[in-house]
GUTI-59964 format. One record per atom (N, C-alpha, C): residue number from 1; residue in one letter; atom name; z negated, y, x negated. Coordinates in Angstrom, 2 decimals. Layout:
REM residues N
{lofi->NUM&roza->A&kolmar->CA&zz->Z&yy->Y&xx->X};
...
This chain:
REM residues 77
{lofi->1&roza->M&kolmar->N&zz->3.17&yy->32.48&xx->-110.10};
{lofi->1&roza->M&kolmar->CA&zz->4.68&yy->33.67&xx->-110.64};
{lofi->1&roza->M&kolmar->C&zz->4.12&yy->34.13&xx->-112.00};
{lofi->2&roza->R&kolmar->N&zz->3.09&yy->34.77&xx->-112.19};
{lofi->2&roza->R&kolmar->CA&zz->2.65&yy->35.47&xx->-112.95};
{lofi->2&roza->R&kolmar->C&zz->2.81&yy->34.67&xx->-114.84};
{lofi->3&roza->Q&kolmar->N&zz->2.56&yy->33.15&xx->-114.46};
{lofi->3&roza->Q&kolmar->CA&zz->2.71&yy->32.20&xx->-115.59};
{lofi->3&roza->Q&kolmar->C&zz->4.15&yy->32.17&xx->-115.93};
{lofi->4&roza->S&kolmar->N&zz->5.04&yy->32.30&xx->-114.96};
{lofi->4&roza->S&kolmar->CA&zz->6.45&yy->31.54&xx->-114.83};
{lofi->4&roza->S&kolmar->C&zz->7.14&yy->32.74&xx->-115.64};
{lofi->5&roza->Q&kolmar->N&zz->6.46&yy->34.29&xx->-115.29};
{lofi->5&roza->Q&kolmar->CA&zz->7.25&yy->35.02&xx->-115.49};
{lofi->5&roza->Q&kolmar->C&zz->7.08&yy->35.55&xx->-117.61};
{lofi->6&roza->R&kolmar->N&zz->5.76&yy->35.17&xx->-117.51};
{lofi->6&roza->R&kolmar->CA&zz->5.41&yy->34.74&xx->-118.68};
{lofi->6&roza->R&kolmar->C&zz->5.96&yy->34.23&xx->-119.94};
{lofi->7&roza->G&kolmar->N&zz->6.89&yy->32.82&xx->-119.28};
{lofi->7&roza->G&kolmar->CA&zz->7.61&yy->32.16&xx->-119.90};
{lofi->7&roza->G&kolmar->C&zz->7.15&yy->31.00&xx->-119.85};
{lofi->8&roza->C&kolmar->N&zz->6.04&yy->30.32&xx->-119.05};
{lofi->8&roza->C&kolmar->CA&zz->5.73&yy->29.02&xx->-118.59};
{lofi->8&roza->C&kolmar->C&zz->6.66&yy->28.13&xx->-118.23};
{lofi->9&roza->Q&kolmar->N&zz->6.83&yy->27.11&xx->-119.06};
{lofi->9&roza->Q&kolmar->CA&zz->7.95&yy->26.35&xx->-118.27};
{lofi->9&roza->Q&kolmar->C&zz->7.72&yy->25.49&xx->-117.09};
{lofi->10&roza->Q&kolmar->N&zz->6.40&yy->24.64&xx->-117.41};
{lofi->10&roza->Q&kolmar->CA&zz->5.56&yy->23.93&xx->-116.37};
{lofi->10&roza->Q&kolmar->C&zz->5.79&yy->24.92&xx->-114.89};
{lofi->11&roza->S&kolmar->N&zz->5.17&yy->26.25&xx->-114.86};
{lofi->11&roza->S&kolmar->CA&zz->5.18&yy->27.12&xx->-114.00};
{lofi->11&roza->S&kolmar->C&zz->6.42&yy->27.22&xx->-113.59};
{lofi->12&roza->Y&kolmar->N&zz->7.26&yy->27.20&xx->-114.28};
{lofi->12&roza->Y&kolmar->CA&zz->8.53&yy->27.71&xx->-113.65};
{lofi->12&roza->Y&kolmar->C&zz->9.25&yy->26.49&xx->-112.95};
{lofi->13&roza->R&kolmar->N&zz->9.26&yy->25.47&xx->-113.56};
{lofi->13&roza->R&kolmar->CA&zz->9.87&yy->24.07&xx->-112.88};
{lofi->13&roza->R&kolmar->C&zz->9.08&yy->23.86&xx->-111.28};
{lofi->14&roza->Q&kolmar->N&zz->7.74&yy->24.23&xx->-111.25};
{lofi->14&roza->Q&kolmar->CA&zz->6.99&yy->24.09&xx->-110.43};
{lofi->14&roza->Q&kolmar->C&zz->7.73&yy->24.93&xx->-108.89};
{lofi->15&roza->I&kolmar->N&zz->7.59&yy->26.26&xx->-109.30};
{lofi->15&roza->I&kolmar->CA&zz->8.10&yy->27.22&xx->-108.68};
{lofi->15&roza->I&kolmar->C&zz->9.46&yy->26.66&xx->-107.94};
{lofi->16&roza->L&kolmar->N&zz->10.20&yy->26.27&xx->-109.12};
{lofi->16&roza->L&kolmar->CA&zz->11.89&yy->26.01&xx->-108.18};
{lofi->16&roza->L&kolmar->C&zz->11.60&yy->24.87&xx->-107.53};
{lofi->17&roza->T&kolmar->N&zz->10.74&yy->24.13&xx->-107.76};
{lofi->17&roza->T&kolmar->CA&zz->10.69&yy->22.78&xx->-107.18};
{lofi->17&roza->T&kolmar->C&zz->10.09&yy->23.28&xx->-105.54};
{lofi->18&roza->E&kolmar->N&zz->9.32&yy->24.04&xx->-105.69};
{lofi->18&roza->E&kolmar->CA&zz->8.61&yy->24.84&xx->-104.46};
{lofi->18&roza->E&kolmar->C&zz->9.81&yy->25.18&xx->-103.42};
{lofi->19&roza->F&kolmar->N&zz->10.34&yy->26.30&xx->-104.46};
{lofi->19&roza->F&kolmar->CA&zz->11.34&yy->27.00&xx->-103.61};
{lofi->19&roza->F&kolmar->C&zz->12.60&yy->26.19&xx->-103.31};
{lofi->20&roza->S&kolmar->N&zz->13.03&yy->25.04&xx->-103.94};
{lofi->20&roza->S&kolmar->CA&zz->13.89&yy->23.97&xx->-103.51};
{lofi->20&roza->S&kolmar->C&zz->13.32&yy->23.63&xx->-102.07};
{lofi->21&roza->A&kolmar->N&zz->12.09&yy->23.30&xx->-101.64};
{lofi->21&roza->A&kolmar->CA&zz->11.93&yy->22.85&xx->-100.66};
{lofi->21&roza->A&kolmar->C&zz->11.97&yy->23.96&xx->-99.48};
{lofi->22&roza->W&kolmar->N&zz->11.70&yy->25.17&xx->-99.74};
{lofi->22&roza->W&kolmar->CA&zz->11.71&yy->26.24&xx->-98.95};
{lofi->22&roza->W&kolmar->C&zz->13.10&yy->26.88&xx->-98.15};
{lofi->23&roza->I&kolmar->N&zz->14.14&yy->26.58&xx->-99.54};
{lofi->23&roza->I&kolmar->CA&zz->15.58&yy->27.50&xx->-98.96};
{lofi->23&roza->I&kolmar->C&zz->15.99&yy->26.82&xx->-97.72};
{lofi->24&roza->P&kolmar->N&zz->16.12&yy->25.47&xx->-97.96};
{lofi->24&roza->P&kolmar->CA&zz->16.97&yy->24.85&xx->-97.04};
{lofi->24&roza->P&kolmar->C&zz->16.46&yy->25.20&xx->-95.50};
{lofi->25&roza->I&kolmar->N&zz->14.67&yy->25.39&xx->-95.33};
{lofi->25&roza->I&kolmar->CA&zz->14.55&yy->25.74&xx->-94.05};
{lofi->25&roza->I&kolmar->C&zz->14.68&yy->27.65&xx->-93.81};
{lofi->26&roza->I&kolmar->N&zz->14.87&yy->28.19&xx->-94.61};
{lofi->26&roza->I&kolmar->CA&zz->15.06&yy->29.38&xx->-94.49};
{lofi->26&roza->I&kolmar->C&zz->16.43&yy->29.54&xx->-94.24};
{lofi->27&roza->A&kolmar->N&zz->17.60&yy->28.51&xx->-95.19};
{lofi->27&roza->A&kolmar->CA&zz->18.77&yy->28.78&xx->-94.48};
{lofi->27&roza->A&kolmar->C&zz->19.27&yy->28.09&xx->-93.00};
{lofi->28&roza->S&kolmar->N&zz->18.42&yy->27.22&xx->-92.52};
{lofi->28&roza->S&kolmar->CA&zz->18.60&yy->26.27&xx->-91.47};
{lofi->28&roza->S&kolmar->C&zz->18.71&yy->27.76&xx->-90.19};
{lofi->29&roza->E&kolmar->N&zz->17.73&yy->28.75&xx->-90.36};
{lofi->29&roza->E&kolmar->CA&zz->17.72&yy->29.68&xx->-89.51};
{lofi->29&roza->E&kolmar->C&zz->19.23&yy->30.30&xx->-89.30};
{lofi->30&roza->Q&kolmar->N&zz->20.04&yy->30.51&xx->-90.32};
{lofi->30&roza->Q&kolmar->CA&zz->21.60&yy->30.77&xx->-90.48};
{lofi->30&roza->Q&kolmar->C&zz->22.56&yy->30.22&xx->-89.55};
{lofi->31&roza->S&kolmar->N&zz->22.33&yy->28.94&xx->-89.26};
{lofi->31&roza->S&kolmar->CA&zz->23.38&yy->28.06&xx->-88.58};
{lofi->31&roza->S&kolmar->C&zz->24.51&yy->27.99&xx->-89.33};
{lofi->32&roza->L&kolmar->N&zz->24.10&yy->26.98&xx->-90.59};
{lofi->32&roza->L&kolmar->CA&zz->25.13&yy->26.98&xx->-91.56};
{lofi->32&roza->L&kolmar->C&zz->25.25&yy->25.35&xx->-91.50};
{lofi->33&roza->S&kolmar->N&zz->26.76&yy->25.14&xx->-92.29};
{lofi->33&roza->S&kolmar->CA&zz->26.93&yy->23.80&xx->-92.48};
{lofi->33&roza->S&kolmar->C&zz->26.21&yy->23.19&xx->-93.37};
{lofi->34&roza->D&kolmar->N&zz->25.82&yy->21.59&xx->-94.02};
{lofi->34&roza->D&kolmar->CA&zz->25.07&yy->21.01&xx->-94.64};
{lofi->34&roza->D&kolmar->C&zz->25.46&yy->21.76&xx->-96.32};
{lofi->35&roza->Q&kolmar->N&zz->27.07&yy->21.70&xx->-96.25};
{lofi->35&roza->Q&kolmar->CA&zz->27.58&yy->22.34&xx->-97.87};
{lofi->35&roza->Q&kolmar->C&zz->27.19&yy->23.61&xx->-97.68};
{lofi->36&roza->Q&kolmar->N&zz->27.46&yy->24.40&xx->-96.72};
{lofi->36&roza->Q&kolmar->CA&zz->26.74&yy->25.92&xx->-96.98};
{lofi->36&roza->Q&kolmar->C&zz->25.12&yy->26.14&xx->-97.40};
{lofi->37&roza->T&kolmar->N&zz->24.43&yy->25.23&xx->-96.91};
{lofi->37&roza->T&kolmar->CA&zz->23.39&yy->25.30&xx->-97.03};
{lofi->37&roza->T&kolmar->C&zz->23.23&yy->24.84&xx->-98.27};
{lofi->38&roza->D&kolmar->N&zz->23.74&yy->23.93&xx->-98.98};
{lofi->38&roza->D&kolmar->CA&zz->23.58&yy->23.44&xx->-100.30};
{lofi->38&roza->D&kolmar->C&zz->24.11&yy->24.37&xx->-101.36};
{lofi->39&roza->E&kolmar->N&zz->24.97&yy->25.28&xx->-100.94};
{lofi->39&roza->E&kolmar->CA&zz->25.45&yy->26.15&xx->-101.70};
{lofi->39&roza->E&kolmar->C&zz->24.32&yy->27.44&xx->-101.62};
{lofi->40&roza->I&kolmar->N&zz->23.83&yy->27.61&xx->-100.99};
{lofi->40&roza->I&kolmar->CA&zz->22.67&yy->28.45&xx->-100.77};
{lofi->40&roza->I&kolmar->C&zz->21.75&yy->28.20&xx->-101.19};
{lofi->41&roza->V&kolmar->N&zz->21.18&yy->26.84&xx->-101.27};
{lofi->41&roza->V&kolmar->CA&zz->19.90&yy->26.56&xx->-102.39};
{lofi->41&roza->V&kolmar->C&zz->20.44&yy->26.93&xx->-103.47};
{lofi->42&roza->T&kolmar->N&zz->21.67&yy->26.54&xx->-104.02};
{lofi->42&roza->T&kolmar->CA&zz->21.89&yy->26.98&xx->-105.91};
{lofi->42&roza->T&kolmar->C&zz->22.47&yy->28.14&xx->-105.94};
{lofi->43&roza->E&kolmar->N&zz->22.79&yy->29.21&xx->-105.28};
{lofi->43&roza->E&kolmar->CA&zz->22.99&yy->30.64&xx->-105.51};
{lofi->43&roza->E&kolmar->C&zz->21.70&yy->31.04&xx->-105.08};
{lofi->44&roza->T&kolmar->N&zz->20.97&yy->30.69&xx->-104.78};
{lofi->44&roza->T&kolmar->CA&zz->19.27&yy->31.27&xx->-104.40};
{lofi->44&roza->T&kolmar->C&zz->18.48&yy->31.00&xx->-105.84};
{lofi->45&roza->L&kolmar->N&zz->18.41&yy->30.05&xx->-106.05};
{lofi->45&roza->L&kolmar->CA&zz->18.03&yy->29.34&xx->-107.08};
{lofi->45&roza->L&kolmar->C&zz->18.36&yy->30.31&xx->-108.25};
{lofi->46&roza->M&kolmar->N&zz->19.67&yy->30.49&xx->-108.82};
{lofi->46&roza->M&kolmar->CA&zz->20.25&yy->30.94&xx->-109.48};
{lofi->46&roza->M&kolmar->C&zz->19.67&yy->32.84&xx->-109.84};
{lofi->47&roza->A&kolmar->N&zz->19.77&yy->32.78&xx->-108.02};
{lofi->47&roza->A&kolmar->CA&zz->19.46&yy->34.31&xx->-108.23};
{lofi->47&roza->A&kolmar->C&zz->17.80&yy->34.62&xx->-108.56};
{lofi->48&roza->V&kolmar->N&zz->17.19&yy->33.95&xx->-108.01};
{lofi->48&roza->V&kolmar->CA&zz->15.31&yy->33.70&xx->-108.62};
{lofi->48&roza->V&kolmar->C&zz->15.54&yy->33.83&xx->-110.25};
{lofi->49&roza->H&kolmar->N&zz->16.29&yy->33.08&xx->-111.01};
{lofi->49&roza->H&kolmar->CA&zz->15.98&yy->32.81&xx->-112.14};
{lofi->49&roza->H&kolmar->C&zz->16.71&yy->34.10&xx->-112.65};
{lofi->50&roza->R&kolmar->N&zz->17.63&yy->34.81&xx->-112.32};
{lofi->50&roza->R&kolmar->CA&zz->17.94&yy->36.11&xx->-112.87};
{lofi->50&roza->R&kolmar->C&zz->16.83&yy->36.85&xx->-112.67};
{lofi->51&roza->K&kolmar->N&zz->16.46&yy->36.80&xx->-111.30};
{lofi->51&roza->K&kolmar->CA&zz->15.57&yy->37.92&xx->-110.77};
{lofi->51&roza->K&kolmar->C&zz->14.23&yy->37.95&xx->-111.02};
{lofi->52&roza->I&kolmar->N&zz->13.56&yy->36.97&xx->-111.67};
{lofi->52&roza->I&kolmar->CA&zz->11.83&yy->36.37&xx->-111.56};
{lofi->52&roza->I&kolmar->C&zz->11.09&yy->37.79&xx->-111.93};
{lofi->53&roza->G&kolmar->N&zz->11.89&yy->38.56&xx->-112.59};
{lofi->53&roza->G&kolmar->CA&zz->11.23&yy->39.55&xx->-113.17};
{lofi->53&roza->G&kolmar->C&zz->10.73&yy->40.76&xx->-111.94};
{lofi->54&roza->S&kolmar->N&zz->11.59&yy->40.47&xx->-110.95};
{lofi->54&roza->S&kolmar->CA&zz->11.79&yy->41.78&xx->-109.93};
{lofi->54&roza->S&kolmar->C&zz->10.88&yy->41.23&xx->-108.90};
{lofi->55&roza->C&kolmar->N&zz->10.13&yy->40.26&xx->-109.42};
{lofi->55&roza->C&kolmar->CA&zz->9.12&yy->39.76&xx->-108.05};
{lofi->55&roza->C&kolmar->C&zz->7.62&yy->40.16&xx->-108.44};
{lofi->56&roza->N&kolmar->N&zz->6.99&yy->40.94&xx->-107.66};
{lofi->56&roza->N&kolmar->CA&zz->5.45&yy->41.58&xx->-107.81};
{lofi->56&roza->N&kolmar->C&zz->4.67&yy->40.29&xx->-107.23};
{lofi->57&roza->P&kolmar->N&zz->3.81&yy->39.70&xx->-108.43};
{lofi->57&roza->P&kolmar->CA&zz->2.85&yy->38.52&xx->-108.54};
{lofi->57&roza->P&kolmar->C&zz->1.68&yy->38.78&xx->-107.61};
{lofi->58&roza->N&kolmar->N&zz->1.75&yy->40.42&xx->-107.30};
{lofi->58&roza->N&kolmar->CA&zz->0.60&yy->40.94&xx->-106.31};
{lofi->58&roza->N&kolmar->C&zz->0.92&yy->41.18&xx->-104.84};
{lofi->59&roza->R&kolmar->N&zz->2.15&yy->40.72&xx->-104.42};
{lofi->59&roza->R&kolmar->CA&zz->2.36&yy->40.62&xx->-103.25};
{lofi->59&roza->R&kolmar->C&zz->2.75&yy->39.11&xx->-102.89};
{lofi->60&roza->P&kolmar->N&zz->3.05&yy->38.84&xx->-101.76};
{lofi->60&roza->P&kolmar->CA&zz->3.55&yy->37.67&xx->-101.09};
{lofi->60&roza->P&kolmar->C&zz->4.93&yy->37.20&xx->-101.45};
{lofi->61&roza->I&kolmar->N&zz->5.00&yy->36.05&xx->-101.78};
{lofi->61&roza->I&kolmar->CA&zz->6.53&yy->35.03&xx->-102.88};
{lofi->61&roza->I&kolmar->C&zz->7.17&yy->35.12&xx->-101.69};
{lofi->62&roza->L&kolmar->N&zz->7.06&yy->34.67&xx->-100.76};
{lofi->62&roza->L&kolmar->CA&zz->8.01&yy->34.13&xx->-99.29};
{lofi->62&roza->L&kolmar->C&zz->8.79&yy->35.22&xx->-99.16};
{lofi->63&roza->P&kolmar->N&zz->8.26&yy->36.18&xx->-98.43};
{lofi->63&roza->P&kolmar->CA&zz->9.60&yy->37.52&xx->-98.13};
{lofi->63&roza->P&kolmar->C&zz->10.42&yy->37.84&xx->-99.45};
{lofi->64&roza->W&kolmar->N&zz->9.79&yy->37.79&xx->-100.78};
{lofi->64&roza->W&kolmar->CA&zz->10.84&yy->37.90&xx->-101.62};
{lofi->64&roza->W&kolmar->C&zz->12.08&yy->36.85&xx->-101.58};
{lofi->65&roza->L&kolmar->N&zz->11.78&yy->35.30&xx->-101.60};
{lofi->65&roza->L&kolmar->CA&zz->12.43&yy->34.27&xx->-101.77};
{lofi->65&roza->L&kolmar->C&zz->13.11&yy->34.65&xx->-100.45};
{lofi->66&roza->M&kolmar->N&zz->12.72&yy->34.95&xx->-99.16};
{lofi->66&roza->M&kolmar->CA&zz->13.69&yy->34.85&xx->-97.93};
{lofi->66&roza->M&kolmar->C&zz->14.67&yy->36.13&xx->-98.26};
{lofi->67&roza->A&kolmar->N&zz->14.47&yy->37.02&xx->-98.48};
{lofi->67&roza->A&kolmar->CA&zz->15.23&yy->37.97&xx->-98.90};
{lofi->67&roza->A&kolmar->C&zz->16.72&yy->37.61&xx->-99.66};
{lofi->68&roza->L&kolmar->N&zz->16.07&yy->36.92&xx->-100.86};
{lofi->68&roza->L&kolmar->CA&zz->16.95&yy->36.14&xx->-101.75};
{lofi->68&roza->L&kolmar->C&zz->18.14&yy->35.26&xx->-100.99};
{lofi->69&roza->A&kolmar->N&zz->17.32&yy->34.16&xx->-100.04};
{lofi->69&roza->A&kolmar->CA&zz->18.32&yy->33.31&xx->-99.37};
{lofi->69&roza->A&kolmar->C&zz->18.88&yy->34.21&xx->-98.60};
{lofi->70&roza->I&kolmar->N&zz->18.25&yy->35.16&xx->-97.52};
{lofi->70&roza->I&kolmar->CA&zz->19.16&yy->35.61&xx->-96.65};
{lofi->70&roza->I&kolmar->C&zz->20.37&yy->36.40&xx->-97.26};
{lofi->71&roza->Y&kolmar->N&zz->20.31&yy->36.77&xx->-98.08};
{lofi->71&roza->Y&kolmar->CA&zz->21.35&yy->37.75&xx->-98.97};
{lofi->71&roza->Y&kolmar->C&zz->22.51&yy->36.59&xx->-99.31};
{lofi->72&roza->K&kolmar->N&zz->21.72&yy->35.34&xx->-99.75};
{lofi->72&roza->K&kolmar->CA&zz->22.67&yy->34.67&xx->-100.52};
{lofi->72&roza->K&kolmar->C&zz->23.73&yy->33.92&xx->-99.55};
{lofi->73&roza->G&kolmar->N&zz->23.00&yy->33.92&xx->-97.99};
{lofi->73&roza->G&kolmar->CA&zz->23.72&yy->33.31&xx->-96.58};
{lofi->73&roza->G&kolmar->C&zz->24.72&yy->34.26&xx->-96.30};
{lofi->74&roza->D&kolmar->N&zz->24.33&yy->35.47&xx->-96.45};
{lofi->74&roza->D&kolmar->CA&zz->25.56&yy->36.23&xx->-95.96};
{lofi->74&roza->D&kolmar->C&zz->26.89&yy->36.70&xx->-96.60};
{lofi->75&roza->Q&kolmar->N&zz->26.62&yy->35.78&xx->-97.83};
{lofi->75&roza->Q&kolmar->CA&zz->27.68&yy->35.80&xx->-98.54};
{lofi->75&roza->Q&kolmar->C&zz->28.50&yy->34.83&xx->-98.81};
{lofi->76&roza->V&kolmar->N&zz->27.80&yy->33.57&xx->-97.92};
{lofi->76&roza->V&kolmar->CA&zz->28.49&yy->32.18&xx->-97.89};
{lofi->76&roza->V&kolmar->C&zz->29.03&yy->32.08&xx->-96.84};
{lofi->77&roza->K&kolmar->N&zz->28.84&yy->32.98&xx->-95.61};
{lofi->77&roza->K&kolmar->CA&zz->29.51&yy->33.15&xx->-94.03};
{lofi->77&roza->K&kolmar->C&zz->30.86&yy->33.81&xx->-94.50};
């Protein structure tokens, strides 16, 4: 995460790839359609892009990602 926050494009792409795998799993807990899940993935990745500076790299990343995905899921419903 630190490297991504410092502008490393390779690290940033890796994080987005990993997050793209986790977000549908998080969204599956919300009982949404496939279309809604796809929308949550897109919206969450956009939020990650906008909010990456707010992520504390000294803390676990998954709870931060889950909070973003759940918030976006609530907006989609």
